[in-house]
C-alpha positions as CSV (number, residue, x, y, z in Angstrom):
1,M,-24.8,-24.9,5.6
2,K,-21.2,-25.3,6.9
3,F,-19.7,-22.1,8.4
4,N,-16.8,-20.9,6.4
5,K,-14.4,-19.2,8.8
6,Y,-12.3,-17.8,5.9
7,L,-15.3,-16.3,4.2
8,F,-16.1,-14.5,7.5
9,L,-12.5,-13.4,8.1
10,F,-12.1,-12.0,4.6
11,L,-15.5,-10.2,4.6
12,L,-14.6,-8.7,7.9
13,F,-11.2,-7.6,6.6
14,F,-12.6,-5.8,3.6
15,L,-15.5,-4.2,5.5
16,I,-13.0,-2.8,8.0
17,E,-10.7,-1.6,5.3
18,F,-13.5,0.2,3.5
19,R,-15.4,1.2,6.6
20,G,-18.6,-0.6,5.7
21,F,-18.5,0.9,2.2
22,Y,-18.4,4.3,3.8
23,L,-22.2,4.1,4.3
24,V,-22.1,4.1,8.1
25,S,-20.3,6.3,10.6
26,W,-17.3,4.9,12.4
27,P,-15.9,5.8,15.9
28,S,-13.5,8.7,15.7
29,L,-10.6,6.4,16.7
30,L,-11.1,4.3,13.6
31,G,-12.5,7.0,11.3
32,G,-11.3,10.4,10.1
33,A,-8.7,10.6,7.3
34,A,-8.7,7.6,5.0
35,S,-5.0,7.1,5.8
36,N,-6.1,6.1,9.4
37,K,-5.6,2.3,9.3
38,L,-6.1,1.6,13.0
39,G,-9.1,-0.6,12.2
40,I,-7.0,-2.9,10.1
41,A,-4.2,-2.7,12.6
42,F,-6.4,-4.0,15.4
43,Y,-7.7,-6.7,13.1
44,A,-4.1,-7.7,12.2
45,I,-3.1,-7.9,15.9
46,I,-6.1,-10.1,16.8
47,L,-5.7,-12.4,13.8
48,F,-1.9,-12.7,14.5
49,L,-2.6,-13.6,18.2
50,V,-5.1,-16.3,17.2
51,Y,-2.7,-17.7,14.6
52,F,0.2,-17.6,17.1
53,I,-1.8,-19.4,19.8
54,H,-3.2,-21.9,17.3
55,N,0.4,-22.8,16.2
56,K,1.4,-23.2,19.9
57,G,3.8,-20.3,19.8
58,K,5.5,-21.4,16.6
59,L,6.1,-18.7,14.0
60,K,6.6,-19.7,10.4
61,V,8.7,-16.9,8.9
62,G,8.7,-17.9,5.3
63,I,11.0,-15.8,3.1
64,F,10.2,-12.4,4.6
65,G,9.2,-13.0,8.2
66,N,12.7,-12.2,9.5
67,Y,12.7,-8.9,7.6
68,I,9.4,-8.0,9.3
69,L,10.8,-8.9,12.8
70,V,13.9,-6.8,12.2
71,F,11.7,-3.9,11.0
72,Y,9.9,-4.0,14.4
73,L,13.2,-3.7,16.1
74,I,13.9,-0.6,14.0
75,L,10.5,0.8,15.0
76,I,11.3,0.3,18.7
77,L,14.8,1.9,18.3
78,S,13.3,4.9,16.4
79,S,10.7,5.3,19.1
80,L,13.2,5.2,21.9
81,V,15.4,7.8,20.2
82,S,12.4,10.1,19.5
83,M,11.4,9.9,23.2
84,Y,14.9,10.8,24.2
85,L,15.6,13.6,21.7
86,F,12.2,15.2,21.4
87,G,10.5,14.4,24.7
88,Y,7.6,12.4,23.2
89,S,5.6,10.3,25.6
90,I,5.3,6.6,25.2
91,T,1.7,7.0,24.3
92,Q,2.5,9.3,21.4
93,V,5.1,7.0,19.9
94,L,2.9,3.9,20.3
95,W,0.0,5.4,18.4
96,D,2.4,6.1,15.5
97,I,3.8,2.5,15.6
98,L,0.4,0.9,15.8
99,P,-0.5,1.1,12.0
100,F,2.6,-1.0,11.3
101,S,0.9,-3.9,13.1
102,I,-0.7,-4.5,9.7
103,L,2.6,-6.2,8.8
104,L,1.7,-9.0,11.2
105,L,-0.9,-10.2,8.7
106,Y,2.0,-11.6,6.7
107,F,2.3,-14.6,9.0
108,P,-1.3,-15.9,9.1
109,L,-1.9,-15.0,5.4
110,C,1.1,-17.0,4.3
111,E,-0.3,-20.1,5.9
112,V,-3.9,-19.5,4.9
113,F,-3.0,-18.8,1.2
114,Q,-1.1,-22.1,0.9
115,K,-4.5,-23.4,0.0
116,D,-5.3,-22.1,-3.4
117,S,-9.1,-22.0,-2.7
118,N,-8.6,-19.6,0.2
119,Y,-6.4,-17.3,-1.9
120,A,-9.0,-17.4,-4.7
121,L,-11.8,-16.6,-2.2
122,F,-9.8,-13.7,-0.8
123,V,-9.3,-12.2,-4.3
124,K,-13.0,-12.8,-5.3
125,I,-14.3,-11.0,-2.2
126,G,-11.8,-8.2,-2.5
127,Q,-12.7,-7.7,-6.2
128,I,-16.4,-7.5,-5.5
129,T,-16.0,-5.2,-2.5
130,I,-13.6,-2.8,-4.3
131,S,-15.9,-2.7,-7.3
132,I,-18.8,-1.6,-5.2
133,V,-16.7,1.0,-3.4
134,S,-15.4,2.3,-6.7
135,I,-19.0,2.8,-8.0
136,L,-20.0,4.6,-4.8
137,F,-17.1,7.0,-4.9
138,I,-17.3,7.7,-8.6
139,V,-20.9,8.6,-8.2
140,Q,-20.1,10.7,-5.1
141,V,-17.4,12.7,-6.9
142,Y,-19.6,13.2,-9.9
143,K,-22.5,14.5,-7.8
144,Y,-20.4,16.6,-5.4
145,Q,-21.5,20.2,-5.2
146,G,-20.6,20.9,-1.6
147,L,-21.2,19.1,1.7
148,P,-25.0,19.0,1.3
149,T,-24.5,16.6,-1.7
150,V,-22.3,14.2,0.3
151,F,-24.1,10.9,0.8
152,L,-21.1,8.8,1.9
153,K,-19.7,9.2,5.3
154,I,-16.6,11.0,4.1
155,K,-16.9,14.5,5.4
156,D,-13.9,14.0,7.6
157,I,-11.7,13.0,4.6
158,I,-12.6,15.8,2.2
159,P,-9.8,18.4,2.2
160,L,-10.9,21.9,3.3
161,S,-9.7,23.3,-0.1
162,Y,-12.5,21.2,-1.8
163,I,-15.1,22.3,0.7
164,Y,-14.6,26.0,0.1
165,N,-13.7,25.9,-3.6
166,L,-16.3,24.2,-5.7
167,T,-14.7,25.2,-9.0
168,V,-12.3,22.3,-9.0
169,P,-13.3,18.6,-9.1
170,L,-13.4,16.8,-5.8
171,R,-10.3,14.7,-5.1
172,I,-10.3,12.1,-2.4
173,Y,-7.0,10.8,-1.1
174,S,-5.9,7.3,0.2
175,V,-9.2,5.4,-0.2
176,F,-8.0,3.8,-3.4
177,E,-4.4,3.4,-2.4
178,G,-2.7,0.4,-0.9
179,L,-5.2,-2.5,-1.3
180,V,-6.6,-1.3,-4.6
181,R,-3.0,-0.9,-6.0
182,I,-2.6,-4.7,-5.6
183,F,-6.0,-5.7,-6.6
184,V,-5.8,-3.9,-9.9
185,I,-2.9,-6.1,-10.7
186,L,-4.5,-9.3,-9.4
187,V,-7.7,-8.7,-11.4
188,A,-5.7,-7.8,-14.5
189,W,-3.8,-11.0,-14.2
190,K,-7.0,-13.0,-14.0
191,I,-8.1,-11.5,-17.3
192,I,-4.7,-12.0,-18.9
193,A,-4.3,-15.6,-17.6
194,K,-7.8,-16.5,-19.1
195,Q,-6.7,-14.8,-22.4
196,F,-9.7,-12.5,-22.0
197,R,-12.2,-15.4,-22.4
198,K,-15.1,-15.5,-19.9
199,S,-13.7,-12.3,-18.4
200,F,-16.6,-9.9,-18.8
201,W,-17.2,-9.2,-15.1
202,D,-13.4,-9.1,-14.4
203,I,-13.0,-6.5,-17.1
204,I,-15.8,-4.4,-15.7
205,S,-14.3,-4.7,-12.3
206,L,-10.8,-3.7,-13.6
207,L,-12.3,-0.7,-15.4
208,L,-14.1,0.4,-12.3
209,M,-10.9,0.3,-10.2
210,L,-8.9,2.2,-12.9
211,G,-11.8,4.7,-13.1
212,A,-11.6,5.3,-9.4
213,I,-7.9,5.8,-9.5
214,F,-8.3,8.3,-12.4
215,Y,-11.4,10.1,-11.3
216,V,-11.4,9.9,-7.5
217,D,-7.7,9.5,-6.4
218,Q,-6.5,11.6,-9.4
219,S,-2.8,10.6,-9.0
220,R,-1.3,10.5,-12.5
221,Y,1.8,8.8,-11.4
222,Y,-0.2,6.1,-9.5
223,L,-2.3,5.5,-12.6
224,V,0.7,5.2,-14.9
225,T,2.4,2.8,-12.4
226,V,-0.5,0.3,-12.4
227,L,-0.9,0.6,-16.2
228,V,2.8,-0.1,-16.7
229,A,2.5,-3.1,-14.3
230,I,-0.5,-4.4,-16.3
231,L,1.3,-4.0,-19.7
232,S,4.4,-5.6,-18.1
233,M,2.4,-8.7,-17.2
234,L,1.0,-8.9,-20.8
235,G,4.5,-8.4,-22.2
236,T,6.0,-11.1,-19.9
237,L,3.3,-13.6,-20.9
238,I,3.7,-13.0,-24.6
239,F,7.4,-12.3,-25.0
240,G,8.9,-13.4,-21.8
241,T,11.5,-11.4,-19.9
242,A,12.4,-9.5,-23.1
243,G,8.9,-8.2,-23.4
244,L,9.0,-7.0,-19.8
245,L,12.1,-5.0,-20.4
246,I,10.7,-3.4,-23.6
247,I,7.5,-2.4,-21.8
248,F,9.3,-1.1,-18.7
249,N,11.9,0.8,-20.8
250,R,9.2,2.4,-23.0
251,F,6.7,3.4,-20.5
252,G,9.0,3.9,-17.5
253,S,10.3,7.1,-19.2
254,I,6.7,8.4,-19.4
255,S,6.1,7.9,-15.7
256,D,9.4,9.7,-15.0
257,S,8.2,12.6,-17.2
258,I,4.9,12.8,-15.3
259,S,6.6,12.8,-11.9
260,D,9.0,15.5,-13.0
261,N,6.2,17.8,-14.3
262,T,3.7,17.6,-11.5
263,G,3.1,20.8,-9.5
264,S,4.4,19.1,-6.3
265,S,7.7,18.1,-7.9
266,F,9.4,21.2,-6.5
267,A,8.1,20.5,-3.0
268,R,9.4,16.9,-3.3
269,T,12.8,18.1,-4.3
270,G,12.9,20.5,-1.4
271,A,11.8,17.8,1.0
272,I,14.4,15.3,-0.2
273,E,17.2,17.9,0.1
274,Y,15.9,18.8,3.6
275,Y,15.7,15.3,5.0
276,L,19.1,14.3,3.4
277,D,20.6,17.3,5.2
278,K,19.0,16.4,8.5
279,I,20.3,12.8,8.4
280,F,23.7,14.0,9.4
281,T,22.3,15.5,12.6
282,Y,19.7,12.8,13.2
283,P,21.1,9.5,11.8
284,F,18.2,7.6,13.4
285,G,15.6,9.8,11.8
286,L,13.2,12.4,12.9
287,G,10.6,9.9,14.1
288,L,7.1,9.0,13.0
289,H,5.3,11.4,15.2
290,T,4.0,14.8,13.9
291,P,3.9,17.4,16.7
292,D,1.3,20.1,17.1
293,K,1.3,22.7,14.4
294,G,3.1,25.9,15.2
295,T,5.6,24.3,17.6
296,S,9.3,24.3,16.9
297,L,9.3,20.5,16.6
298,Y,6.6,20.7,14.0
299,Y,8.8,22.8,11.7
300,L,11.7,20.5,12.4
301,I,9.7,17.6,11.2
302,K,7.8,19.3,8.4
303,G,10.5,21.7,7.2
304,P,10.9,25.5,7.7
305,D,7.6,26.3,5.9
306,G,5.7,23.3,7.3
307,Y,4.7,21.6,4.1
308,F,7.2,18.7,3.7
309,N,5.7,15.2,4.1
310,Y,7.3,11.9,4.4
311,D,4.5,10.4,2.3
312,D,5.5,12.5,-0.8
313,I,9.1,11.3,-1.3
314,G,9.0,7.5,-1.1
315,L,12.2,5.9,0.1
316,F,13.6,9.3,1.2
317,G,10.6,9.7,3.5
318,T,11.6,6.5,5.2
319,L,15.1,7.9,5.5
320,G,13.7,11.1,7.1
321,S,11.4,9.3,9.6
322,L,13.3,6.1,10.5
323,G,16.8,7.2,9.6
324,L,19.6,5.1,8.2
325,P,18.4,1.9,9.8
326,G,15.0,2.1,8.1
327,F,16.5,3.3,4.9
328,I,19.0,0.4,4.8
329,W,16.2,-2.1,5.7
330,Y,14.1,-0.9,2.8
331,I,17.1,-1.2,0.4
332,F,17.8,-4.7,1.6
333,L,14.2,-5.8,1.3
334,T,14.0,-4.3,-2.2
335,I,17.2,-6.2,-3.2
336,K,15.8,-9.4,-1.8
337,L,12.5,-9.0,-3.7
338,V,14.3,-8.1,-7.0
339,M,16.8,-11.0,-6.7
340,I,14.0,-13.5,-6.0
341,W,12.1,-12.1,-9.0
342,I,15.1,-12.2,-11.4
343,K,16.7,-15.5,-10.3
344,R,13.6,-17.6,-9.7
345,I,10.3,-16.3,-10.9
346,S,11.0,-13.8,-13.6
347,S,8.7,-15.8,-16.0
348,N,5.7,-15.3,-13.6
349,A,3.7,-12.5,-15.1
350,L,1.8,-11.7,-11.9
351,I,5.0,-11.3,-9.9
352,S,6.4,-9.2,-12.7
353,G,3.4,-6.8,-12.4
354,L,3.7,-6.6,-8.6
355,M,7.5,-6.0,-8.8
356,I,7.1,-3.3,-11.4
357,S,4.6,-1.5,-9.2
358,F,6.9,-1.8,-6.2
359,V,10.0,-0.6,-7.9
360,M,8.3,2.3,-9.7
361,S,6.8,3.4,-6.3
362,L,10.2,3.7,-4.5
363,T,10.9,7.3,-5.3
364,I,7.4,8.8,-4.6
365,M,5.1,6.3,-3.0
366,S,6.8,4.2,-0.3
367,Y,5.0,1.0,0.6
368,L,5.8,1.9,4.3
369,D,3.5,4.9,4.1
370,R,0.3,4.1,6.2
371,P,-2.1,3.8,3.2
372,R,0.2,1.4,1.4
373,I,1.4,-0.9,4.3
374,I,-1.2,-3.4,3.2
375,A,0.2,-3.3,-0.3
376,L,3.6,-4.3,1.1
377,V,2.0,-7.2,3.1
378,L,0.2,-8.6,0.1
379,T,3.2,-8.2,-2.1
380,L,5.4,-10.2,0.3
381,V,2.7,-12.9,0.8
382,I,2.1,-13.4,-2.9
383,V,5.8,-13.6,-3.7
384,N,6.3,-16.0,-0.9
385,K,3.4,-18.1,-2.2
386,E,4.7,-18.2,-5.8
387,S,8.2,-19.0,-4.6
388,L,6.9,-21.9,-2.6
389,K,5.0,-23.1,-5.6
390,L,8.3,-23.2,-7.5
391,N,10.0,-25.2,-4.8
392,R,7.1,-27.7,-4.7
393,D,6.5,-28.2,-8.4
394,G,10.0,-27.6,-9.7
395,D,8.5,-25.3,-12.4
396,L,6.6,-22.1,-11.7
397,I,3.1,-22.5,-13.2
398,N,1.2,-19.4,-14.3
399,D,-2.3,-20.5,-13.3
């Protein structure tokens, strides 16, 4: 039997992302909170180096490669400013930059996914893996009655409030963010493209993913975002761009209502006001590093009461951490994505779904937050792939 290097690479990717289905313990460096993406970061670095050497030092940037390279310059600038202003060591800032190495996956994946069979294999392996992880976590949350009932290796990612208060359902953060956000859309598109025929297992897989988002992650805004994205794909396929606009206009208002009425909305408003005020003093941002709790720097970064988070306020979190350069970069990337979508591939239902998810996430769930960096990579890779298909074929084909 011929060795399939892509099968191996894709399996390894998903096993690292989901830590061996959370059935085995991982080293502390790669374990802990589910938002710790160092495992995938190391994978991305190694794969990029192999790709770079294989191409004899040539880098194929595609549509978004230059944006990624500019972003790394912004990260370096932010780190140097943080070291100068706050006295951080080079080690401290490097550890905070490392998760963004995941963006390097853009370059090898763009080349690998040029072959449709490789892309289909990646989606198939991801779909199976995420379905298994969804089952495991749904069962775990259902059976949870304190630490003795935990059979997955997740004790480090269960918030303390759920360990000492068993009267509320267990909620697990970040496991079903990022990668799952994209795969819900990919699997839904498979079903829609086949007009629901011969889609039994795809439908089961999609329901498992949505069930995990609803029951395990428990983010209402996240759930509504992916549901609107799915409906947008269906509307685009049936009614074209007009259908997309109707769906987005009708259900976008519902998502806004949900985001405005969540218990954390006041904290988000306070955080946005705080970081907007700080940008006048720190135009290059407050940096990515979070100092030790109780220090004056900690309360500078986290707000006077210590509960503000970059991750809760989307694009404004990018403004707070990376300052005006990072904020402007994100705005330009968003404009680039939207313009490509509108001008060239608005009839492509899959891209419509990905773009709806991206745009709806701007205010609360930035794709530059650590759990969602992989979502940004895959969005850029898929948009690049579909745009190249248009250039090659003259007409974009929804296949």
